[in-house]
N, C-alpha and C positions, 0 to 999 in steps of 0.2 A: 478107377485105375490107366496107367498108363503105363507102357513098357516101349524101351526103347532098346535097340540089340547095335552091336559095331564092332566092326572091324579094325583092327590096327596094326602096322608091320612096322618093325623096330629095325631099325636101323642101323647097323653094325661095322664098324671099320677092324680089319683086322691088319697084326702088326707084326709081321718075321722077323725076327733075328737070329743070327747066326753067329758064330765064335761064341766071345767071353762080353760077359755084362758088369764090366768093374768100372774100374774112375777113368780109366778113359772115356769107356762108351754112356755112363751116365746120363752125362751132361745133352750132347747132341736125342738121344731118348728121351730125354724130360724137355727138348725140346717139341719134339715130331711131336710129343704129344700134348705139347702145352698146344702146338698149333690146331690140330686137332679136332683139341673141346676148343677156339678161338673160332671157329671154324662149323660149333655146332654137333659135331660131333660127337656124341657124350656117352657111346656105348661103344668100348673097345676092348675086342681079343688081340690078346697081345702072345703070340706063339712062340714058344722057348724049346718045342722038340730038336732043335737045331744049337743049337747054347750051354759051352762042355761049359763052363768057367759064371759064379755071380758071386760076387761082394758084398759088402755092405753097401758099397755106394747105387750099388745096382737092387737094389732089398728100397734102397731111399727112393730111388727115381718113381719105380713099379705104388709104393705106397700114395707117395706124390701124388702118380699117377691116377691111383684110385681113390683121393681124396679128392683131388681136383672137378672126377666125373661124376661123382656120387652128392656132390657141391652142385654139379651145375644140371644135377635129374638123372645125371646114368650110372655108369658101371663100368669099369675094366675086371674083367676075369684074364686069364692062363690057364694055355695048356701045360701042362708040364714036362721040363728039359728031360732031356733020354742019360742025358750024361750024371754018373752019381756023380761025381764030385758038388755038380749042380744041384742034384736031388735034397743034399746030404746040406744043404748049404738052409732048405727050404723048410727041412726036415728039425735041427738043428735050432734056428730061430723060431720052430712053429709057426713061421711063415703060411706054410699047404694047411693050415686052418685058418687062418686072417683071407685066403684068395680066395677065394673060387676057382677050381682049378679041374681039370678032363686031363685025357689021354690023347685027343685026337679035337682034328678046330672040329667037324661034325658031332660030337655029344657037343663040346660046348655051347656054339649055338644053339640047338636042339634048346637048352637049357636053360636058352636066354628068357 
């Protein structure tokens, strides 16, 4: 019997959003995520800490990014927003159960 061991380092790209993640901002977010995935950056952590509001278009952009990264063999995870309006959208849609979420970027990266 042969036993081989190895170490692997995973590269994670962080994207920090501020303001509103709504219909106006969803398209630019989709573009940024798509560019990262095309360039082989398939593990993406999105920090929503400073996001004040999220609507259905913003959620759709996040879901598309998650599906695209997973299809490429990676994943997309979130740092939860702090603004109650944004948190409420994730809770009402149950997307807080769809996405892996953490309270800060260090916790999110530690669980990768």
